[in-house]
Every structure is written in structure tokens, then in C-alpha cells.
N, C-alpha and C positions, 0 to 999 in steps of 0.2 A: 195253309196250315198254321197253326198257332206255334209260337215259341214254346219250348219245353223247359220245365224246371225239374232237374233231376233230384230225387229225394233219396238219400241214403244208398245210392247204388254202389258206391265204393265199398261199403261194408257188406250190405246184404247181398250184393251181386257176387261177392267173392266167397260167400259162406256156403260151400258145396262139399260133396263127399269125394274122397279119394277111396278107391276100392281097397278092401282089406284082404290080406292074404288068407288062403283057405284054412291055415292053421291058427289064425288069431283067436284068442279067447273072447267069448261074448262079453259085452258090457252089461253089468247088472242095471236094471231100470226099476225105479220106484216112482210111481205116479200117484199124486194126491189131488183129487178133485175137490177143491174147496168150494166149487160152485157146481151143483149137480145139473145145471142146465147145459153144461159143456161136456162133450165126450171127446176123449183124447184118441185120435185115429192112430198116430204114431209119434214116437220120440226116438231120435237117433243121435248119437254122438259120432262126429266125423273129423278126421284130421284135415287141416288146410295149411298153407304156408305161413299163416299168421298165428296159428294156434288152433285148439279145438273149436268146433262149432256144434251147437245143438240145433237140429232141424226137425221138422215134423209138421203134422197137421192137427187141427182141432175141428170139431163139428158142433154146431148148435143143435142140441138134442131136444130143445124145447119147442113150443108152438109160437113163440114170439121172437122178434129180432133182439140181438144182444150187442151191446156196445163195449168197447175197451177190453177185449179179451187179453189178459196178461198171463205170461208164462214165466215163473220164477224157477231158475235151475241152479243146482249145486253139483259140482264135479269132484270126484275123488280119484287119485291115481292108484296104480297097482301096489304101491308101498303103503297105502292107507292114508296118505297125506291129502289134505284138502287143496284142490286146485283153485277154488274160489266160487263165489256166487255171482250170478248175473240175472238179468231179467230182460224180456222183450215182449212185443205185442204181436198178435195176429195181424197180418198185413192188410186185411180188410178192416176198416174202421167200424163198420156195422156188419154183423154176421146174421144174415136172414135165417129164419126158421128152416132147419134141415140142411143148411149149407155148411160147407167146410172151407177153411182158409189155412194157409201155411204160416209158419213162423221160422225165424232164423236168428240165433243168438250167438254172437261171437265171443270168444275168449282170445285176447291178445297176449303177447309176451312170450311166445315160443311154443314149441310142441310139447305135449304131455302124453303119457300112456294112460288113457282113461280106463278105469275099471268099473266105475259106478256113476250113474246120473240119477239125481232126484229132481223131480219136477212137480211144481204146484201150479194149478191152473185156476184162475178166477176171472171175474168180469165185473163191470160196473152194475149197480143194482137196477138201473133203468136207462132207457135210451133218451138222450137229450139232443143229439145232433140230427139234423134233417138230411139224410142221404137217401139216394135212390139207385137202383140197379140200372146201368146203361149197357148197351149192346156192343160187343166186339164185332165190328162190321167187316174187318179184313185182318188177316194175320199171315206172317211168313217167318219161319224159323230156320236157322242154318248155322253150322259151325263157322266160326270166324277165328282162324288160327287155333289157339288153345281155348278160346272162349266159345260161347253160344249166344247168338243174338236173335231176339224176336222183335219184329217191327209190325206195325199195322195201324189201324184207325179204330176209334170208338165212335158210336153214333148215339146222340141223345134220343133214346127211344121213349122217353117220358113226355108228358104233356106240359112240363114246366121248364124254365131255364135252369141250367145247372152250371157248376164251375168246379175246379179242382178234380177233374176226372182221375180216378186212381185205378190203374190197371195192374193186376197182381198175377204173376206167373209162378207156377209150381213146376219144378223139373223132376223127372223120375228116371231111374235106370231101367234096365230090361226086366228086373224083378219087381218093378212097381214101387221101389223104395224112393223116398224123397232124397234128392241129391242137391237141392238148392232152391232158394226162393228169392224173388226180387220184385220190385214194383217201380212204376213210373207215375208221377203225378203231374198233371198239366198245370199251367200257370192259372192265375186268377181271372182270366178272361171268361166272359159268359158264353156258354154254348146254348143256343136256342133250341127248342124242340126240332128234331130232324137234323140239327147241325152235327158236324164231326170235328174231331181233333186227332192228331197222330200220337203215337207212342213208340219208344224204343227202350227195350229192356236187355241188359247185357249181363250174362252170367260169366264171370271171369274164371279162367284157369281150367275149368272142368268140362269143356265142350265135348270131349270124347266120351264122357259118362252119360250124356243125355240120350235117352231112347225116345222119350215123348215129353210133352209139357201140356199143361192146361192153363187157361186164362179166364179170369173173371174181372168185371169192372164195376165200379160204383162212382157216384159223383155227388157233390154237395148241392142241395137244392138252394137256389138263389132266393133270398128273402125279398120279395117284390114290394114289400112295404117300405123299404129304405131306398 
């Protein structure tokens, strides 16, 4: 198995939901689709130990792949004060036609009572990167203390060598709401057709909230001309 390079697990792995009390007021949501190729499946604001986090999913509603899906968010508290602006990206670099991918955008600096979230979703005008879908060959998920860990392997199911396999996990509660998203990216070693590499994804603090998860994987096509 190849050595792993963890990419942003400390942040995105922690960005998960804590369940709200039944009497909590609903957060107002304003969604702006700057790019009509993208459909917003869900946007949720959730409390964590480091501050609010905005999580959700987007779908490619077009007939062609999309690159660089960006989500810009703005939060307002119950007193009407701005909490701040942040942005993040869908965890899949290339979103195939009809596919969906999660995002997780942290706010640090302490807890806030979020009353309103505004989100604008856009993407690059065209696809420049050469990525291909690869197969999740095996997987196992389990609570790990207060965390939730998913491990497994991906197989290069394409006909060309690939590298930087990106495995993306979306975690859901019993109601089907997104409660976290994280990914693991392999190192730059080449994975030949039929070859495999392992992954480990850790969702921190909120293992008790996870009822199910989904996995999707992609990898960068190796330019064999170099």
C-alpha cells in the first residue's frame, strides 16, 4: 500500500453537525445560483467546537463535467450582526454530469447563534484538468470513540495510469441530512490500470450522529508524454 498524504482532514473532518434541540428556530437560507449548471441539493449551518460550519451538497445539473465548484457563504447572527464571509469548494475536483458532491466550510473564532445563511454557487467556465472516476474497491466504516472512521481501497478501473486518488466521503444522519464531509488524497505515486491504493477518512467529534455515508473517488490522469 502506498503512503498517504492527508489533505485538510483537520478542518474538513471536524466540520460536522451537532443535533439541534426540537425548539430551535430554523435558520433562514438564501441560495443564489450564479451558475445554472449547478443545482444546490442542500445547505445547512451547524455548530461545532470551533465555530459554525456550512455543509451541504451540490449536483451537476448539466450534461457535461464541471470543474472548480465554489460555494461562497455569508452568515448573520440572531441580533442581525454579520458573522462573516467564507468560501470553499466541492470536495470533488471534477463533478461529472448528473453527479453530486459535498462541501464543508468552517468558521473559526467561537460559537455563534446563526439566524441566516446566504450562499452563492459558481464554477469554472470549462474543464482544464484531466481527471477520471476510479472505483472504491473496499470500504469499512465504524465509530472510533467520538469520531467516525472510514477505511478502504480504491482501484484504478480506468485504462490509463492515474495519481492523486481523491476519495470523498459524505456523512448523513438518520433523516438524510448532511452532517459532515471529508476526503483523503493519495500521494503522487502512479497507480497503474488495475492497481490499488488505500485511504483513511476521519470525521472528528460527531461519530454518534452518523447513520450512513457515501463514497466517491476520482484520480488525476498521468500525462504519459512527460
